[in-house]
N, C-alpha and C positions, 0 to 999 in steps of 0.2 A: 504493500500500500504506500509506504513512505517514499520509496524510490520513484514510483509513478507520479506522486505528487510533486517531487522535485523536478522531474522532467517537464511536467505540465506548467509549473511556475516559470521555469526558464524559457518556455515557449510563449509566455504572456497570458496564460489561462487564468482569468480573474476568478472564476469559480473555485479553481484549485487553490488559489492564493487565500481566498476568504475562508475556505475550509481549513487550510493549514493554520491560519491565525486562531481559529476556534479550537483546534486540537491542541495548540501550544498553550492557549489561555487555560484550558482545562487539564493540562499536563497529562494527556493521554499517553499510555505506555509506549515507549520508543521515541518520544519526542526529542529527548536530549541527543540521541545518536543521530536522529534526523537533522537537527541543527548543526551537529558537528560535520555533516557532509554537505552543507550548503556552500555554494560558490559565493564569492564576494566580488561584486562588480565595481565597488568603490563609488556607488551612487551618492552624491552629496546629500547630507541630512541638514535641513534648515530648521532650527528651533525658533518659534515665534512666541515670545512671552511678554509679560507686562501686567499692570494692574487692571482690574475689571473696568470696562467702559472705555478703554483706550482705542477700541476699534480693531482688535486683532483679527476677528473673523472677517470683517470687511476688507482688511489689508490682505489676508490670505486669498480671499475671493479675487481681488484685483491681481495678485501675483499669478493665480491660476489662469486668468484671462490673458495676461501678458505672455506666459510661456505656451499656452495652448495655441494661441494664434501664430506662434512660431514653430508649431509642429512638435512640441515637446510632450512627453508623457509624464504624468504626475501622480504621486500617491500622497494622500493627506490623512494624517492621524490627528483626530480631534480628541484631546484628553479632557473629559468632562468630570464634574463632581459626581461622586457616587450617591445613589439613593441610600439613605440609612437603613432601608428595609430589605432591599434585595441586592445591593452593591452593584446595580446596573447603572449605565450612564444616565444621568438625570436630564441633560439637555438634548441628547440625541444629536444626529448630524445637523450641523448649523443650518438654520433656515436660509441665511444669506447665500449659501452655496448650492441651493436647490437646483439651479440651472445646470449643474455639472453632474448630477446623480447618474444620468444615463449617457454621459459623454464617453465615447470609447477610449479616450486618452486620459481619463481621470478616474482614480479609485479613491473613494472616501470611506473612512472607517472611524466610528466613534468608539472610544475606550473609556471605561470607568477607572477612576483612581483607585477604587477598592481600598481606601484607607491609607494609601501610600503617602508617607510624610513629605516626600519631595515634590508632590504635585503631579507625578506621572503615574503610569500604569505599572504594576509589579513585573510585567513581562514586556515592557517597552523595548528593551535591548533586543530580545529575541524576535519580536514582531518587526522591528526595524531591519534586522538582518534578513528576515523573510522578504521584505520589500526590496532590499538591496540585491537579492538573488533574482528578482524579476527584471522586467525590461523597462523600468522607469528611468527618466532622466533626472528627476528631482524628487526628494521626499521631504514634505513639510510636516513638522510636528507642532501643532498649536496647543499650548498648555492651558491649564485650567484658570490661570490668572489670579493666583492667590498671593502674588507679590514676592516677598523676599525668601519664602520657603522653596522657591523654584530653582535654587542653585543647581539642583540635580540635572537640569536641562543642559548645563555646560558639559557634562560628561557624556552626553548623548549626541549633541548636534555638532557638526563640523563648523557651522556658522550660526551663532546665536544672535537673533534680532530682538532687541528690547524696545517695546513700543510704549510711548508715553504721550500725553497731550499737554497743550500749553498751560492748562489749569493746574498741572501737577507740580508747580514751582516749589511749594512747601514740602511736598512729598520727596522731590528730588534732593532738596537741601538736606533732608534727614536720611537719605538713602544710605544703607549700609554699604561699606566697601565691597562686600561680597557680590552684590548685584551689579555694581559698577564694573567689577572685574570680569563677570561672565559675558558682558556685552562685546560682541565683535562689531556690531552696528547698532547705533541708536536711531530710532525713527520717531520724529515728532509728528504724530498724525493729527488730523483736524487742524492743520497749520494755517487755515484761512481764518481762524478765530483771532480776536484781538490779542495783542502782546505776544504773538507766536514768535516773531523775530527776536524780541528781547529774551524770551525763554531759550531759544536756540543758542543765542550768544552766551547766556549764562551757563548753559549745559556744556558748551564747548570749552568755556573757561574752566569749569570744574574738572573736566576731563584732562585738559592740558596741564593743570596744576596738581593732578593726582599722582602721588608718588607710586601708587600701585599699578599704574598703567605702563606696561612694558612696550606697547605699540600704540600708534595713533588710532583712535576709534572715530570712525566717520559718524557725523550726525546729519541725517537727511530729513527733509520736510516732505510730507505727503498729505494729500487729501484723498484718502482711500475711496470714499463714497463716489468721487468723480474721477478716480484713477489718476489723479495728478501726482507726479513724482514717482510713479511705479516703475517706469523704464529705468530711471537712475538707480532705484533700489535694487532692481534685478541685476543691473550691471555691477553694482557694488558687491552683491552676493557672489556673483560669478568670479569677480576679481579676487575676493577673499578666499574662495575655494582654490583658485590657482596658486595663491600664495601659501595656503595651508599644506599643499603637497610637498613643499620643501621646508616646512617649519617643524620645530620641536613639538608643537601643539598636537600634531597627529599622534605621536607616541604617547603623549599625556592622555589624549582621548581614549586610546585603546587600553591604557593602563587603568583608567577610571572605570571603563566598562568591565574589564576582567575583575577588578576589585569588587564591583557591585554584584557580579555573578557569583563570586566566591562567597561573599557576605550572605547572599540569599541562600546559597547552598548550606552554609553553616547554620542558618536559622531554621532549617527544616525541622519539623517536629515541635517547634515552639508556637504554641497557640495561646492567644490572649485569654480565651475563655477558660483554659486550664489554669493559667496564672491567676485569673480572677477568683476561681473557685478555691484555689489553695490559699489565697490571701484572705478570703472570706472565712475560712476555717481557722486561720491563725491570728487575725488582726486583733482579736479581743484578748490575746495572751498579754500579760503585763509587760513582758520584756520583748515584744515584737520589734524587730529592727529591719528596716528596709534593705540595707546593704547585706546583712547576714542572710536574709531571705533570698535575695537575688543570687548570692554566692552558692547557697545550698541548692537552689532550684537549677542553676546552671550546671553544677557538678553532678546532679542527678540525671541529666539528659544523656 
């Protein structure tokens, strides 16, 4: 079964790809060996992140239009908040992308975070590898938009695009260095609003004076709803990917992915519900100690 799925994916069979993603999500027997045999075509992975309301979905929609009109094939992963009841994607495929659902050159898949602290899906690395084995030219991962907890995207995306809006001045002023560091490109969306130019100048000043920046980070203006500035953004993404091929960041990206895979493997068998039940039995003991409990629980695994 698995070998035929690999061949079908390499030939661009979308049904086989969708089935493989579901099998990996559900950890069907044999999926790890299946992943180990996947080819890697080096397809660029573009992460789009930023605070809620910044217009990430509209921006992704505009990027799709840009590349599709140039004959490119795209895969879009939309990572949505999980329903607290069934851990499924709460928002579903973005409404703004509905014109691409049946387009032969576009594959869109919504994924639930399922409680993942980094704002991504627990199998996002494996699913991205599946897409890289297919015939796509670009893979776009749009994150849930929970802000600074999304540092995880930096370990997945070759190019990380952080989207903000002019009104985010105070937010950017207090932005942690971590989020500033993960950005390969900053996009000021809705730049037709008042004070957008001043906001862009301030952001560029912050970036140029940040000791944490090892390279110059471009700041681009867009109005995604009317697709203004999208051509320049696409060019900047393509240029960054060309530079990435000869940079140390590629090694760091792969290191980060391997680390996350090993970490996840080590955590197998650790269930929050089991921890909760154990704590419920012991919490009323007079000498209950959180660190002692954690040590004993870990040693018992």
